[in-house]
C-alpha positions as CSV (number, residue, x, y, z in Angstrom):
1,X,-135.8,-47.5,-22.9
2,X,-133.8,-48.5,-20.5
3,X,-131.6,-50.6,-22.7
4,X,-131.1,-47.5,-24.9
5,X,-129.9,-45.5,-22.0
6,X,-127.6,-48.1,-20.9
7,X,-126.2,-48.4,-24.1
8,X,-125.8,-44.5,-24.5
9,X,-123.9,-44.8,-20.9
10,X,-121.9,-47.5,-21.9
11,X,-121.1,-45.9,-25.4
12,X,-120.2,-42.5,-23.2
13,X,-118.1,-44.7,-21.0
14,X,-116.3,-46.4,-23.9
15,X,-115.9,-43.1,-25.5
16,X,-114.6,-41.4,-22.5
17,X,-112.1,-44.4,-21.9
18,X,-111.0,-44.3,-25.3
19,X,-110.5,-40.9,-25.7
20,X,-109.0,-40.8,-22.6
21,X,-106.4,-43.5,-24.0
22,X,-105.5,-41.7,-27.3
23,X,-105.1,-38.3,-24.8
24,X,-102.5,-40.3,-22.9
25,X,-100.8,-41.9,-25.7
26,X,-100.5,-38.5,-27.5
27,X,-99.4,-36.8,-24.2
28,X,-96.9,-39.7,-23.5
29,X,-95.6,-39.5,-27.0
30,X,-95.0,-35.7,-26.9
31,X,-93.5,-36.1,-23.6
32,X,-91.0,-39.0,-25.1
33,X,-90.3,-36.4,-28.1
34,X,-89.4,-33.8,-25.5
35,X,-87.3,-35.9,-23.4
36,X,-85.4,-37.2,-26.5
37,X,-84.6,-33.8,-27.5
38,X,-83.2,-33.0,-24.0
39,X,-81.3,-36.1,-23.9
40,X,-79.5,-35.1,-26.9
41,X,-79.0,-31.8,-26.2
42,X,-77.5,-33.1,-22.5
43,X,-75.2,-35.3,-24.4
44,X,-73.8,-32.5,-26.6
45,X,-73.7,-30.4,-23.2
46,X,-71.7,-33.6,-21.5
47,X,-69.4,-34.2,-24.6
48,X,-68.7,-30.6,-24.5
49,X,-67.9,-30.4,-20.8
50,X,-65.6,-33.5,-21.0
51,X,-63.7,-31.9,-24.1
52,X,-63.1,-28.9,-22.1
53,X,-62.2,-30.6,-18.9
54,X,-59.8,-32.8,-21.3
55,X,-58.1,-29.4,-22.8
56,X,-58.0,-27.7,-19.0
57,X,-56.2,-30.6,-18.1
58,X,-53.7,-30.9,-21.1
59,X,-53.0,-26.9,-20.7
60,X,-52.2,-27.4,-16.8
61,X,-49.6,-30.2,-17.7
62,X,-48.5,-28.0,-20.2
63,X,-48.3,-24.8,-17.9
64,X,-46.7,-27.2,-15.4
65,X,-44.1,-28.4,-17.5
66,X,-43.2,-24.7,-18.6
67,X,-43.2,-23.7,-14.9
68,X,-40.9,-26.4,-14.3
69,X,-38.6,-25.4,-17.4
70,X,-38.6,-21.7,-16.4
71,X,-37.9,-23.0,-12.7
72,X,-34.7,-24.7,-14.0
73,X,-33.6,-21.7,-15.8
74,X,-34.2,-19.6,-13.0
75,X,-32.0,-21.4,-10.8
76,X,-29.5,-21.4,-13.4
77,X,-29.8,-17.8,-13.8
78,X,-29.6,-17.3,-9.9
79,X,-26.7,-19.8,-9.7
80,X,-24.7,-17.5,-12.3
81,X,-25.6,-14.3,-10.5
82,X,-24.2,-15.9,-7.5
83,X,-21.3,-17.1,-9.3
84,X,-20.5,-13.5,-10.6
85,X,-21.1,-12.1,-6.9
86,X,-18.7,-14.3,-5.8
87,X,-16.1,-13.4,-8.4
88,X,-16.7,-9.9,-7.9
89,X,-16.2,-10.3,-3.8
90,X,-12.7,-11.9,-4.7
91,X,-11.6,-9.2,-7.2
92,X,-11.2,-6.2,-5.6
93,X,-11.1,-3.6,-8.4
94,X,-10.2,-0.6,-6.4
95,X,-7.0,-2.2,-5.1
96,X,-5.9,-3.5,-8.5
97,X,-6.2,0.1,-9.7
98,X,-4.2,1.5,-7.3
99,X,-1.6,-1.2,-7.5
100,X,-1.1,-1.8,-11.3
101,X,-3.8,0.4,-13.3
102,X,-2.2,-0.4,-16.8
103,X,-2.3,-4.2,-16.3
104,X,-6.2,-3.7,-15.0
105,X,-6.8,-1.5,-18.2
106,X,-5.4,-4.1,-20.6
107,X,-7.2,-6.7,-18.8
108,X,-10.3,-5.0,-19.3
109,X,-9.6,-4.1,-22.7
110,X,-8.8,-7.5,-23.5
111,X,-12.3,-8.5,-22.1
112,X,-14.1,-5.5,-24.1
113,X,-12.3,-6.8,-27.3
114,X,-13.3,-10.2,-26.6
115,X,-17.1,-9.0,-25.9
116,X,-17.1,-6.9,-29.3
117,X,-16.0,-9.9,-31.3
118,X,-18.6,-12.1,-30.2
119,X,-21.3,-9.4,-30.7
120,X,-19.8,-8.7,-34.4
121,X,-19.7,-12.5,-34.7
122,X,-23.5,-12.7,-33.5
123,X,-24.9,-10.0,-35.6
124,X,-23.6,-11.5,-38.9
125,X,-20.2,-9.7,-39.2
126,X,-16.7,-10.9,-39.4
127,X,-14.9,-10.4,-36.3
128,X,-11.5,-8.3,-36.9
129,X,-8.9,-10.1,-35.2
130,X,-7.1,-6.6,-34.7
131,X,-8.0,-4.7,-31.7
132,X,-9.9,-1.4,-32.6
133,X,-7.7,1.6,-32.2
134,X,-9.4,2.8,-28.9
135,X,-8.6,-0.7,-27.3
136,X,-4.8,-1.4,-28.3
137,X,-2.3,-0.8,-25.5
138,X,-0.4,2.5,-25.2
139,X,2.9,0.8,-27.1
140,X,0.9,-0.3,-29.9
141,X,-1.4,2.8,-30.2
142,X,1.7,4.4,-32.1
143,X,1.1,8.3,-31.2
144,X,0.7,8.2,-27.4
145,X,-2.8,8.5,-26.1
146,X,-2.8,12.4,-27.4
147,X,-5.6,13.7,-28.7
148,X,-6.5,15.5,-31.8
149,X,-8.8,18.3,-29.8
150,X,-6.2,20.5,-28.3
151,X,-8.7,22.6,-26.7
152,X,-9.1,19.7,-24.0
153,X,-7.3,20.0,-21.0
154,X,-6.7,16.6,-20.1
155,X,-5.5,14.7,-23.4
156,X,-5.2,11.0,-21.7
157,X,-8.2,8.5,-23.2
158,X,-8.2,7.0,-19.6
159,X,-11.3,7.4,-17.8
160,X,-10.0,6.7,-14.6
161,X,-7.3,9.2,-12.4
162,X,-5.4,7.6,-10.0
163,X,-3.2,9.3,-7.3
164,X,-0.2,9.4,-9.1
165,X,-1.7,10.9,-12.3
166,X,-2.5,14.1,-10.6
167,X,0.8,14.7,-8.8
168,X,2.9,14.5,-12.0
């Protein structure tokens, strides 16, 4: 009987060890499968993060290039503004208007005509080589500067009145 008990105890111990080994094997295989899935997910996440980092670096480089271009254009525009301010400082339009208003008016009308022709050419029209009636000097205008509106007190087309105009 002792042999029977010993055989039963040995079988119970061997069965327990065998069951433990099977359980350990299945548990290990399940963990390996979970770790494999998690590893695949992590690889995808790392790949996505690397792509995002590369995209951000490319975007930063592109933004820096655009900022450099804008900075260069800003400097150019500021230089142009400084040049204009210097030119206006050198020109004393009030003094020129008091000295020779007709000459100043001619220069301004010429510059306006040039700008007008440029605008017409840029918008697809054909620039008229002749000056518009309102830009022609008084000698070429024909009938002078009289308006057809007889109710007006001042018939001149000049926008500037000088002291000499008011005393005559």
